[in-house]
C-alpha positions in Angstrom: -11.1 8.6 -6.7 -12.8 6.5 -4.3 -12.3 7.5 -0.6 -10.3 5.3 1.6 -11.1 3.8 5.1 -7.6 2.3 6.0 -9.0 1.4 9.4 -10.9 -1.4 7.8 -7.8 -2.9 6.0 -5.0 -2.5 9.0 -4.7 -3.1 12.6 -2.2 -1.4 14.4 -0.9 -4.1 16.5 -0.6 -6.6 13.6 -0.4 -4.6 10.2 2.9 -4.3 8.4 3.6 -0.9 7.8 2.9 -0.9 4.1 0.1 -2.2 2.5 -0.1 -2.4 -1.3 -3.3 -3.0 -2.7 -3.0 -5.1 -6.1 -4.8 -6.7 -8.8 -3.6 -9.9 -10.6 -2.5 -8.9 -14.3 -1.9 -5.2 -13.2 1.7 -4.1 -14.4 1.6 -0.9 -12.4 0.9 -3.3 -9.3 3.7 -5.2 -10.4 5.9 -1.9 -10.3 4.5 -0.8 -6.9 5.0 -4.2 -5.2 8.8 -4.1 -6.6 9.5 -0.8 -5.0 7.6 -1.6 -1.7 9.7 -4.9 -1.4 13.0 -2.9 -2.0 12.5 0.2 0.2 10.9 -1.9 2.6 14.0 -4.5 2.9 16.4 -1.5 3.0 14.5 0.1 5.7 13.1 -2.8 7.8 9.7 -2.0 7.5 7.1 -4.9 7.3 4.7 -4.6 4.1 2.3 -6.8 2.5 -0.1 -6.8 -0.7 -3.8 -7.8 -0.7 -5.5 -8.7 -3.9 -8.6 -6.5 -4.0 -10.5 -8.9 -6.1 -10.2 -11.2 -3.3 -12.5 -9.2 -0.9 -15.8 -8.2 -2.5 -15.8 -4.6 -0.4 -12.5 -3.6 -1.6 -13.1 -4.4 -5.5 -16.2 -2.4 -5.0 -14.5 0.6 -3.3 -11.2 0.8 -5.5 -12.4 -0.9 -8.9 -9.6 0.0 -11.3 -8.0 2.3 -8.9 -4.8 -0.1 -8.2 -2.4 -0.2 -7.0 -3.1 1.7 -3.7 -0.4 2.1 -1.2 -0.8 2.7 2.2 1.6 3.7 5.1 0.7 3.3 8.8 -2.9 3.2 8.1 -2.9 6.3 5.7 -3.0 6.4 1.9 0.3 7.4 0.1 -0.2 6.9 -3.1 -2.8 5.5 -6.1 -1.6 3.9 -9.5 2.1 4.7 -9.1 4.3 4.3 -6.2 7.2 6.8 -6.0 10.5 5.5 -4.1 11.6 8.4 -2.6 8.0 9.2 -1.6 7.8 5.8 0.2 11.1 6.3 2.1 10.2 9.5 3.3 6.8 8.5 4.6 8.5 5.7 6.5 11.0 8.0 7.9 8.5 10.8 8.9 6.4 8.3 10.5 9.2 7.0 12.4 10.8 10.4 13.2 7.3 11.7 14.5 
């Protein structure tokens, strides 16, 4: 599994709390986006997605390892985004 460097993907002042790296036509990516959208709508957290194929560095780093979900710049999941885990990460980050 490739090592992620979230500092190159987000900036604390402008970045949404949740970032989902995806690829067009990926069914797991569609599932992860649905989870992110639902949980972030419920919690009020900002979120975004980024297509790794639009960025040569991301494509090289993650190849077929998508979706990848980050919360506050830290990798939360790879391939599957669990709704409860995302909620817990958002809550823990807010509380801490």
